[in-house]
C-alpha positions in Angstrom: 122.4 112.4 58.2 119.9 115.1 58.3 118.6 117.4 61.7 115.4 114.9 62.3 117.8 111.5 61.8 120.4 113.3 64.2 117.9 113.6 66.7 116.4 110.2 66.6 120.1 109.1 66.4 121.0 111.0 69.9 117.8 110.3 71.5 118.1 106.4 71.0 121.4 106.8 72.4 120.6 108.6 75.4 117.8 106.1 76.6 120.4 103.3 76.0 122.7 105.3 78.0 125.4 104.8 75.7 125.6 108.7 74.8 129.3 109.8 74.5 129.9 113.3 76.4 130.2 115.3 73.1 126.8 113.8 72.0 124.6 114.8 74.9 125.6 118.2 74.4 125.0 117.7 70.9 121.6 116.1 72.0 120.6 119.0 74.6 121.2 121.9 72.2 118.4 120.2 70.3 116.4 120.0 73.0 116.0 123.5 74.4 114.9 124.7 70.7 111.6 123.0 71.6 112.1 121.9 67.3 111.6 118.6 68.3 109.3 118.3 70.7 106.4 116.4 68.4 109.2 113.7 67.5 109.5 113.4 71.4 106.2 113.2 71.9 105.9 110.4 69.3 109.2 108.7 70.4 107.8 108.3 74.4 104.2 106.8 73.3 106.0 104.4 71.4 108.0 103.1 74.0 105.1 103.2 76.2 102.9 100.7 73.7 105.7 98.5 72.7 107.3 97.9 76.5 106.1 94.3 76.6 104.9 93.3 80.4 103.8 89.6 80.8 102.3 88.0 83.3 105.8 86.3 84.4 107.6 89.6 84.8 107.1 89.3 88.0 105.2 92.1 89.9 103.2 93.8 87.0 104.3 97.5 87.5 108.3 96.7 87.5 108.9 97.8 83.7 107.0 100.5 83.6 108.3 101.6 87.3 112.0 101.6 85.2 110.5 103.5 82.9 109.1 106.1 84.8 112.9 106.1 86.7 114.6 107.1 83.4 112.3 109.8 82.8 112.4 111.6 85.8 116.3 110.9 85.9 116.3 112.3 82.5 114.6 115.6 83.6 117.3 115.8 86.4 119.8 115.3 84.0 118.6 118.6 82.1 118.4 120.6 85.1 122.2 119.8 85.9 123.3 120.1 82.6 121.7 122.4 80.4 123.0 125.9 81.4 120.1 127.4 79.7 116.5 127.7 80.6 114.7 124.2 79.1 111.6 124.4 77.4 109.1 124.5 79.9 107.2 122.5 76.9 109.3 119.9 76.9 109.3 119.3 80.8 105.8 119.3 81.1 105.5 116.4 78.4 107.9 114.6 80.4 105.7 114.8 83.4 102.8 113.9 81.3 104.7 110.8 80.0 105.5 110.0 84.0 101.7 110.5 84.5 100.9 107.7 81.4 103.2 105.3 82.8 101.7 105.2 86.0 98.1 104.8 85.0 99.4 102.2 83.0 101.0 100.5 85.7 97.9 100.7 87.4 95.6 99.4 84.5 98.0 96.7 84.0 98.0 95.5 87.9 94.3 95.8 87.6 94.3 93.7 84.5 96.4 91.1 85.8 94.1 91.3 89.1 91.7 90.8 87.0 92.9 87.5 85.4 94.1 85.9 88.2 90.6 86.4 89.9 89.0 84.3 86.8 91.6 81.9 86.6 90.3 81.1 90.2 86.9 81.7 89.5 87.3 78.6 86.8 89.3 76.4 88.8 86.7 76.8 91.3 83.6 76.3 88.5 85.6 73.0 87.4 85.0 71.4 91.0 81.4 71.5 90.2 79.3 68.3 88.9 76.9 70.3 86.8 76.3 73.7 84.7 73.1 74.7 83.9 73.1 77.4 81.0 70.1 79.7 79.7 71.3 79.4 76.1 67.4 80.5 75.5 66.1 84.1 75.1 63.7 83.7 77.7 63.8 83.2 81.9 64.6 79.6 82.9 63.5 77.6 86.0 65.8 75.6 88.4 64.8 73.8 91.1 67.5 72.4 93.8 67.9 69.7 96.0 67.2 71.5 99.1 64.0 73.4 97.2 65.6 76.3 96.6 64.7 77.8 93.4 66.9 79.5 90.6 65.7 81.5 87.9 68.3 82.2 84.7 68.4 85.2 83.1 69.2 84.6 79.1 72.8 84.2 79.0 73.6 82.8 82.5 75.2 79.9 84.3 74.8 78.0 87.6 77.2 75.8 88.4 76.6 73.5 91.3 77.1 69.8 93.0 75.2 66.9 93.3 74.5 67.0 96.5 75.2 70.2 99.2 77.5 69.0 102.1 75.9 68.4 105.7 77.2 72.1 106.5 77.2 74.0 103.4 75.3 75.2 100.5 77.8 76.8 98.0 76.7 77.6 94.1 79.3 79.3 91.6 77.4 81.7 88.5 77.4 84.0 85.9 75.5 86.4 84.5 71.7 87.2 86.2 70.1 85.1 88.0 67.4 85.3 91.0 67.4 83.2 93.9 64.7 82.2 96.1 67.0 80.1 99.2 64.8 77.4 100.6 65.3 78.4 104.6 67.8 76.0 106.7 69.7 77.8 109.6 72.3 75.0 109.5 72.9 75.4 106.1 74.1 78.8 105.0 73.7 78.9 101.0 76.5 81.0 99.7 76.3 82.6 95.9 79.6 83.2 94.8 80.6 85.2 91.1 83.8 86.6 90.3 84.3 89.1 92.4 81.5 88.6 95.3 80.2 86.4 97.6 76.6 86.5 99.2 75.7 84.7 102.1 72.0 84.0 102.9 70.0 81.9 105.1 66.4 82.1 103.5 65.4 84.7 101.3 65.0 86.6 97.8 67.7 88.1 95.8 68.7 89.2 92.2 72.5 89.2 91.1 73.0 91.3 88.4 76.8 91.6 86.3 76.8 93.9 83.7 79.8 92.2 80.9 81.1 95.6 79.8 82.0 97.2 83.2 82.4 94.3 85.4 79.8 95.9 87.9 77.9 93.5 90.1 74.7 94.1 92.0 73.0 92.5 94.7 69.3 93.3 95.1 67.3 92.1 98.2 63.6 91.3 97.7 62.9 89.4 101.1 64.9 88.2 103.9 68.6 89.5 104.7 71.8 88.9 102.9 75.3 89.8 103.4 77.9 90.6 100.6 81.2 90.9 100.3 84.1 90.2 97.8 84.8 87.4 96.8 87.5 86.3 99.4 88.6 83.2 97.6 89.3 84.7 94.9 91.3 87.9 96.2 93.1 85.0 98.7 92.7 87.5 102.2 91.5 86.3 105.3 87.6 87.1 105.8 88.3 89.9 108.7 90.3 92.1 105.9 87.4 91.7 103.5 84.8 94.3 104.1 81.0 93.4 103.8 77.4 94.8 103.4 74.1 93.6 105.3 71.2 94.1 103.2 67.8 94.2 104.2 64.3 94.2 101.0 64.4 97.5 98.6 68.4 97.3 99.7 71.2 96.4 96.8 74.7 96.2 96.9 76.6 97.4 93.7 80.4 96.2 93.6 83.0 98.5 91.0 85.9 95.8 89.8 87.9 98.5 88.4 87.5 100.1 91.7 87.6 97.7 94.0 84.6 99.4 96.2 81.7 97.3 97.4 78.4 100.0 98.6 75.2 99.9 99.5 72.1 101.8 98.1 68.4 101.6 97.8 66.7 99.4 94.3 65.3 101.6 91.5 61.9 101.0 92.0 61.3 99.6 95.8 58.5 97.8 96.3 56.1 97.3 99.5 57.3 94.6 101.7 56.0 91.4 101.9 55.2 89.8 105.3 56.0 86.1 105.3 52.2 85.7 106.2 51.1 87.5 103.1 51.1 88.1 99.4 52.1 91.1 97.7 48.6 92.2 96.8 47.7 91.6 100.5 50.8 93.8 101.5 49.7 96.8 99.3 45.8 96.5 101.0 47.2 96.9 103.9 48.7 100.8 103.7 46.3 102.9 101.6 48.5 105.7 100.4 45.6 108.1 100.5 45.7 110.9 102.7 43.7 113.8 104.3 45.4 116.9 105.8 47.9 114.3 107.3 51.3 115.3 109.0 54.1 114.8 107.0 55.5 112.9 109.5 53.1 110.5 110.0 53.4 109.9 105.9 56.6 109.1 106.2 56.7 106.4 109.3 53.8 104.9 107.5 56.2 104.9 103.9 59.0 103.6 106.3 57.0 100.7 107.4 56.0 100.1 104.2 59.1 99.8 102.1 61.1 98.8 105.1 63.3 102.3 104.3 64.8 105.0 106.9 63.4 108.1 106.1 65.0 110.9 107.7 63.9 114.7 108.0 66.9 117.5 107.8 64.9 119.8 109.3 61.8 118.2 111.9 60.0 121.1 111.5 58.9 120.0 107.8 57.1 117.1 109.6 54.6 119.5 110.5 53.8 120.1 106.8 49.9 118.8 105.9 49.0 117.0 103.0 46.2 116.0 101.5 46.6 113.5 98.4 46.1 110.1 96.7 49.6 108.7 96.4 48.6 104.8 95.5 49.1 103.2 92.2 52.9 105.3 92.5 56.4 104.0 93.6 58.1 105.5 96.5 60.1 107.8 94.7 56.8 108.9 92.6 55.6 109.3 95.6 58.4 111.7 97.5 58.5 113.3 94.0 54.6 114.3 94.4 54.8 115.1 98.5 57.9 117.5 97.8 56.1 119.0 95.3 53.1 120.4 97.4 55.4 121.3 100.3 58.2 122.8 98.7 60.7 120.3 99.8 63.6 117.9 98.6 64.8 114.3 99.1 68.5 112.9 98.9 69.6 109.3 99.1 72.0 109.2 100.9 73.2 105.0 101.1 70.2 103.1 102.0 68.4 105.9 103.9 65.9 108.9 102.5 67.0 112.9 103.7 64.0 115.1 103.3 65.3 118.6 103.4 62.8 121.3 103.6 62.2 125.2 105.4 58.6 123.4 106.9 54.9 124.9 106.6 53.6 128.5 108.7 
């Protein structure tokens, strides 16, 4: 048996806890030479890759936890047993292996948790009588029995009952879809996707899901919606699940891997349209043309137009005067033009905009 074969044999004996005192001494004598660090690396990675963890294994991290304990106990044995100074590289590798196992455990927990949610979602949609799948490469309009309109993007699916109940309107969806919900305060409208639930009374909004990352978004065009994690899939009481309230030009983003839900602004805010107006009429109400106008007045007008809160970090900035035509530009371009002429800047903080600058003299 050559030295490499002897190391492999002793390593297997040590990890299986069958090693004799004499063999352990031989094993540690080989370890402290650092000649076998690469082989130890390969063995650890192979062990991790081949560790079987299944759904029926109880708690998903249990098997990996045992591996971690073995590694930590092994490093403790090195400290107690080896009389000479151990290899720093060896301990670094063992610590790295423990970190890899911890990451693996977390990943497996999310994987199994996501699979549980997927199974729940599949069970729920099976209870719906109808499924509308857009197999074309164009938008597809579906008008529901309550008058609500759903525009399905290519590849999107909508699951819905033949008739809504007397107290609730509930649908399930996959993919991207734009909803125009008919107002009915006695029957809230709930849209369930895999990870989030959107609750509305009467409004229009877009729900999107990135199939690669699993990130889901809800962007509001008109009205007001509440977005939360899908409490049914999570099997949690509603009071334990945070929710965000969205108004026009705001959107909620749910990051599946982190289980984080937060609100921000849409990429291109539009002028808010009142119920009595058309989009063209709404835009005509504001010219966006200014001549020696104070920034404080301009920002208040932009707030009203887009329904977005704009704050000043320095109140002196509001006294700056601006002259220019901001029409035919989106909100963020309008702000950039103002910033260039007043040596200021802006920062997006959640659903608010913070203007920064020293002011004008």
